[in-house]
C-alpha positions in Angstrom: 0.0 0.0 0.0 1.2 3.5 -0.8 1.1 5.9 2.2 -0.2 9.4 1.6 2.2 12.2 2.6 0.4 15.5 3.0 2.5 18.7 3.1 1.0 21.2 5.6 2.0 24.7 6.7 0.0 25.1 10.0 -1.3 23.2 13.0 -4.8 23.4 11.7 -3.8 21.9 8.3 -1.7 19.2 10.2 -4.7 18.1 12.3 -7.1 18.2 9.3 -4.7 16.1 7.2 -4.1 13.5 10.0 -7.8 13.2 10.7 -8.6 12.9 7.0 -6.3 9.9 6.5 -2.8 11.1 5.6 -0.2 8.7 7.1 2.7 11.1 7.0 2.5 14.8 7.9 5.1 16.9 6.2 5.8 20.4 7.5 6.5 22.9 4.6 6.0 26.5 3.7 5.0 26.7 0.0 5.5 30.4 -0.1 9.2 29.8 0.4 9.8 27.5 -2.6 9.4 23.9 -3.6 11.0 22.7 -0.3 10.4 25.9 1.7 10.8 25.6 5.4 8.7 26.7 8.3 10.4 28.5 11.2 11.9 26.2 13.8 9.5 27.5 16.4 6.5 26.7 14.2 7.9 23.2 13.5 8.4 22.6 17.2 4.9 23.8 18.1 3.1 21.8 15.4 5.1 18.6 16.0 4.4 18.8 19.8 0.7 19.4 19.3 0.3 16.8 16.6 2.3 14.2 18.6 0.0 14.7 21.6 -3.1 13.9 19.5 -1.6 11.4 17.0 1.4 9.8 18.9 2.3 7.3 16.2 1.8 9.5 13.1 5.2 10.1 11.5 6.2 13.8 10.9 8.7 15.1 8.4 9.9 18.6 7.7 12.0 20.3 5.1 15.1 22.4 5.8 14.4 24.9 3.0 15.8 25.4 -0.5 19.6 25.3 0.1 22.3 24.9 -2.5 24.0 21.5 -2.4 27.5 23.0 -2.0 26.4 25.0 1.2 27.6 22.1 3.3 27.8 23.9 6.7 24.4 25.5 6.3 22.8 22.3 5.3 24.3 20.4 8.3 23.2 23.1 10.7 19.7 23.2 9.4 19.3 19.4 9.4 20.2 19.4 13.1 17.9 22.2 13.9 15.0 20.6 12.1 15.7 17.2 13.7 15.8 18.8 17.1 12.3 20.3 16.5 10.8 16.9 17.2 10.2 15.5 13.7 10.8 12.0 12.6 12.4 12.7 9.2 14.3 15.6 7.8 13.9 16.2 4.1 16.7 17.8 2.1 16.6 18.6 -1.6 19.5 17.5 -3.8 20.0 18.3 -7.4 22.5 16.5 -9.7 25.7 18.3 -10.1 29.3 18.5 -8.9 28.4 18.9 -5.2 25.7 16.3 -5.1 27.8 13.3 -4.0 29.6 15.1 -1.3 26.3 16.5 -0.1 24.8 13.0 0.1 27.8 11.7 2.0 27.5 14.5 4.5 23.8 13.9 5.0 24.4 10.2 5.6 26.8 11.0 8.4 24.6 13.5 10.3 22.9 12.4 13.6 19.4 12.7 12.1 17.0 10.6 10.1 17.6 12.3 6.7 15.5 11.6 3.6 17.2 13.0 0.5 14.8 14.5 -2.0 16.4 14.0 -5.4 15.1 16.8 -7.6 14.6 15.5 -11.1 13.9 18.6 -13.1 15.3 18.0 -16.5 16.3 14.4 -15.6 18.3 12.7 -12.9 21.7 11.1 -12.8 21.1 7.3 -12.4 24.6 6.8 -11.0 23.8 9.4 -8.3 20.6 7.5 -7.4 22.5 4.3 -7.2 25.1 5.9 -5.0 22.5 7.5 -2.7 20.9 4.0 -2.2 24.2 2.7 -0.8 24.5 5.3 1.9 21.9 3.8 4.3 19.3 6.6 4.3 15.9 5.8 5.9 14.3 6.7 2.6 14.8 8.5 -0.7 12.2 10.6 -2.5 12.0 11.7 -6.1 10.5 15.1 -6.7 10.7 18.3 -8.8 11.8 21.8 -7.7 9.9 23.7 -10.3 6.1 24.2 -10.0 5.7 25.2 -13.6 2.9 22.9 -14.7 5.1 19.9 -15.5 5.1 16.9 -13.2 7.6 14.2 -12.2 6.7 11.9 -15.0 7.5 14.7 -17.5 11.1 14.5 -16.4 11.6 10.8 -15.6 9.8 8.0 -17.3 7.9 5.4 -15.3 10.3 2.5 -16.2 13.3 4.4 -14.9 11.4 5.5 -11.7 10.4 1.9 -11.1 14.1 0.8 -11.2 15.1 3.5 -8.8 12.3 2.7 -6.4 13.2 -1.0 -6.4 16.9 -0.1 -5.8 15.9 2.1 -2.9 13.8 -0.7 -1.3 16.5 -3.3 -2.0 18.9 -1.3 0.2 16.3 -1.1 3.0 15.0 2.5 2.5 11.5 3.8 1.9 10.8 4.9 -1.6 8.8 8.0 -2.4 7.6 10.2 -5.2 6.1 13.7 -5.4 6.3 16.5 -7.9 3.1 18.1 -9.2 1.2 14.8 -9.4 -2.5 14.9 -9.9 -5.4 12.6 -11.0 -4.0 12.4 -14.5 -1.0 10.6 -13.0 -3.0 8.3 -10.7 -2.6 5.1 -12.7 1.1 5.7 -13.0 1.4 6.2 -9.3 -0.6 3.0 -8.6 1.5 1.0 -11.1 4.7 2.2 -9.4 3.3 1.5 -5.9 5.9 3.7 -4.1 6.0 3.4 -0.3 5.1 7.1 -0.1 3.4 9.5 -2.5 3.6 13.2 -1.5 1.1 15.9 -2.2 0.4 19.6 -1.6 -1.5 21.3 -4.4 -3.7 18.3 -5.2 -4.9 18.6 -1.6 -5.6 22.3 -1.6 -8.6 24.4 -2.4 -7.0 26.7 -5.1 -3.3 26.0 -5.7 -0.4 25.0 -3.4 -0.4 28.3 -1.5 -4.1 28.0 -0.6 -5.7 26.2 2.3 -5.5 22.4 2.5 -8.9 20.7 1.9 -9.5 17.7 4.2 -12.0 16.3 1.7 -9.3 16.1 -0.9 -7.0 14.3 1.6 -9.7 11.8 2.3 -10.3 11.3 -1.5 -6.6 10.7 -2.2 -6.1 8.4 0.7 -9.1 6.3 -0.4 -7.8 6.2 -4.0 -4.2 5.2 -2.9 -5.3 2.6 -0.4 -8.3 1.1 -2.2 -8.5 -1.6 -4.9 -7.3 -0.7 -8.4 -9.9 1.2 -10.4 -10.0 2.4 -13.9 -8.8 5.9 -14.7 -12.3 6.8 -15.7 -13.8 5.9 -12.4 -11.1 7.7 -10.5 -11.4 10.8 -12.6 -15.2 10.7 -12.3 -14.9 10.6 -8.5 -12.5 13.5 -8.5 -14.7 15.6 -10.8 -17.6 14.9 -8.5 -15.7 16.3 -5.6 -14.6 19.3 -7.6 -10.9 18.2 -7.5 -10.4 17.0 -11.1 -8.0 19.8 -12.0 -6.0 19.8 -8.7 -2.3 19.1 -8.8 0.3 18.6 -6.1 
């Protein structure tokens, strides 16, 4: 079964997402970029309040959009976010000359780091294979740009399937995100990642608007339920007014 990760920006959204069926609650500020971070004080408050009501619900948080070669800044932010009381710390990594060193550093920090490999324009398969050897609790594949394209526009399903299998074979959780909507539902179900992450598809009017718990419930049911045809899924989405929503 694919777990639903819902990216939230407030305690109200966190409680709504958890109650509506999201398995993982991801703390993020969409106004600050693809992996924009909340303040440490907000992370700490939301994690504490959420933990009191949902003690076994995993919580992740992003460190913000930081260049891969800013090693000291990345390390400091990872420790700060980890100390805020979350279970997983997400760090965006783009392919490039600093990517390997960045991954090595992340693997040696005293925190449960999940590298988010940003696949805009493609991804280096050798970098993925290397990341899988470093013992991360999980690896996610995502996009940095929110320009109307989605993850499958940058990486084909067959390649993603290989990377997800490689991640699992090394003992890590496999996850995908990146402007995915109902048009990609069958591809998501076919890949069956451990985690599928969403923001815009769960919101009323774009990723910067309010999270809608009804959309969380709808996506959770779709991901967890028996396989259905694209027509039936799209029909249900349209009935709920979410047919055009995207992550």
